C-alpha positions in Angstrom: -0.1 0.0 -0.2 1.1 3.6 -0.8 2.3 5.7 2.1 -0.6 8.5 1.8 -3.5 6.0 1.8 -1.7 3.8 4.6 -1.6 7.0 6.7 -5.5 7.8 6.0 -6.7 4.1 6.8 -4.4 4.2 9.8 -5.7 7.9 11.0 -9.3 6.6 10.7 -8.4 3.3 12.4 -6.6 5.0 15.5 -8.9 7.8 15.9 -11.6 5.2 15.7 -9.9 3.4 18.6 -9.7 6.6 20.8 -13.7 7.3 20.3 -14.4 3.6 21.2 -12.2 3.9 24.2 -14.3 7.0 25.2 -17.3 5.1 24.7 -15.8 2.4 27.1 -15.0 5.2 29.7 -18.9 6.0 29.7 -19.9 2.7 29.6 -21.9 2.4 26.7 -23.6 -0.2 24.7 -22.1 -1.5 21.5 -24.3 1.1 19.3 -22.5 3.9 21.6 -18.9 2.2 20.7 -19.9 2.3 16.8 -21.2 6.0 16.9 -18.1 7.3 18.9 -15.6 5.3 16.8 -17.1 6.6 13.3 -17.7 10.0 14.5 -14.0 10.2 15.6 -12.6 8.3 12.9 -14.1 10.4 9.9 -14.7 13.8 11.6 -11.4 15.3 10.8 -11.3 14.2 7.3 -15.1 15.0 6.6 -14.5 18.6 7.7 -11.4 18.9 5.4 -13.3 17.5 2.6 -16.3 20.0 3.1 -13.9 22.8 3.5 -12.0 21.9 0.2 -15.4 21.5 -1.5 -14.4 17.9 -2.3 -17.8 16.2 -2.1 -18.9 13.4 -2.0 -16.4 13.3 1.2 -13.9 10.4 1.2 -15.9 8.1 3.3 -18.9 8.2 0.9 -16.8 7.5 -2.3 -15.1 4.6 -0.2 -17.0 2.9 2.5 -14.1 0.8 3.6 -13.4 3.8 6.1 -16.7 3.3 7.7 -15.9 -0.7 7.9 -12.5 0.2 9.6 -14.3 2.2 12.1 -16.7 -0.6 12.7 -14.2 -3.2 12.9 -12.2 -1.3 15.4 -15.3 -0.4 17.5 -16.1 -4.0 18.0 -12.3 -5.0 18.8 -12.1 -2.2 21.4 -15.8 -3.2 22.8 -14.4 -6.7 23.7 -10.9 -5.7 24.9 -11.1 -2.4 26.6 -11.4 -3.9 29.9 -7.8 -5.4 29.4 -6.2 -1.7 29.9 -5.4 -0.4 33.2 -5.5 3.3 32.1 -7.9 3.7 29.1 -7.3 7.4 29.2 -3.5 7.1 28.9 -4.0 4.8 25.9 -6.8 7.2 24.7 -3.8 10.0 24.7 -1.1 7.9 23.2 -3.3 6.7 20.4 -4.6 10.1 19.7 -0.8 11.1 19.5 -0.5 8.5 16.6 -3.6 9.6 15.2 -2.6 13.3 14.9 0.7 12.5 13.5 -1.1 10.5 10.5 -3.9 13.1 9.7 -1.3 16.0 10.0 0.3 14.4 6.9 -2.7 13.3 5.2 -4.4 16.5 5.8 -1.7 18.5 4.6 -1.2 16.3 1.5 -4.9 16.9 0.4 -4.9 20.5 1.2 -1.7 21.1 -1.2 -2.9 18.9 -3.7 -6.1 20.9 -4.0 -4.8 24.5 -3.8 -0.8 24.4 -4.2 -0.9 26.7 -1.3 1.5 26.1 1.7 -0.7 28.0 4.3 -3.7 26.1 3.1 -2.1 22.6 3.4 -0.8 23.3 6.9 -4.3 24.4 7.9 -5.9 21.5 6.3 -3.5 19.4 8.3 -4.7 20.9 11.6 -8.0 20.7 11.0 -7.8 17.1 9.8 -5.9 16.0 12.9 -7.7 17.9 15.3 -11.5 18.1 14.7 -12.4 14.4 15.3 -10.9 14.5 18.7 -12.9 17.7 19.5 -16.1 15.8 18.5 -15.1 12.9 20.7 -14.4 15.1 23.6 -17.3 17.0 23.4 -19.8 14.3 22.8 -18.3 12.3 25.8 -18.5 15.2 28.2 -14.7 15.2 28.9 -12.0 18.0 28.8 -10.6 18.4 25.4 -7.4 17.1 24.8 -6.6 20.6 23.0 -7.2 22.1 26.4 -4.5 20.0 28.2 -1.4 22.0 29.1 0.9 20.1 27.1 1.9 21.1 23.5 -0.7 19.7 21.2 -1.7 22.0 17.9 1.8 23.2 17.8 2.9 19.3 17.2 0.5 19.2 14.6 1.2 22.4 12.9 4.9 21.4 13.0 4.5 17.9 11.2 1.9 19.5 8.7 4.6 22.3 7.9 7.6 19.8 7.6 5.6 17.5 5.3 4.5 20.5 3.0 7.9 22.2 3.0 9.6 18.8 2.3 7.2 18.4 -0.8 7.7 21.8 -2.0 11.5 21.3 -2.2 10.7 18.1 -4.3 11.8 15.3 -1.4 10.5 11.9 -2.3 6.8 11.3 -0.9 7.8 8.6 1.4 10.6 10.7 3.3 8.2 13.9 3.2 5.6 11.9 4.7 7.7 10.0 7.2 9.1 13.4 8.3 5.9 14.8 8.9 4.7 11.9 10.8 7.9 11.9 13.2 8.0 15.5 13.8 4.3 15.5 14.9 4.8 12.5 17.1 7.9 13.4 18.8 7.0 16.7 19.8 3.4 15.4 21.1 4.8 12.2 22.5 7.6 14.1 24.4 4.8 16.8 25.6 3.0 13.6 27.0 6.0 12.0 28.6 7.8 15.1 29.5 5.1 17.5 30.1 6.5 20.1 27.5 4.1 23.3 27.4 4.5 26.9 26.2 4.1 29.8 28.7 0.5 30.4 29.5 -1.3 33.8 29.7 -0.5 35.6 33.0 -2.5 38.4 33.1 -5.7 38.7 35.2 -8.4 36.3 34.2 -11.4 37.8 32.2 -14.5 39.1 34.4 -17.3 37.1 35.1 -20.2 38.1 32.5 -22.8 38.8 35.3 -20.4 41.6 36.7 -20.5 43.8 33.4 -24.4 43.4 32.8 
């Protein structure tokens, strides 16, 4: 299998697993697992295709993506109890997913527009939106709001892939570099707690105080 289709399927599968793990944490039934896995697995790519005007979106053109999400949901339904910390597993799988989708999103963005900036933005949207949907629907704090570096890792990986493509590097090298940059930064953030300085000014006033 070529590198970009592989990353596309890998991104769907890994994000589907994180969605199913979120369902397991909420002790949902099998339908809940299927829903969370699918919405997380295809959410980012769906937004990307809609923004780029590429319709029907990718999983309508190729229903195999839904089958991948379904299979992963069933697998996690029967195995999630084997893991001591499902949230930690979710975070690490999420790191793999954003690494794959940072590259895939940037690739589709660049192919559609020949714009470096649009390619990077598409990488970010593709890598983050499915996780946002998962966390909102599960009623859990979004991974984007955790203190460790997150979006910056995706930005770095998408930019690495895009710039490597622009200068003519072979596809497999550009894709591997983008994946590794994203995963190393996000993985390091999870392992070592890497963060950026936070906003230190006074917090905003309560809305009730200014009515």
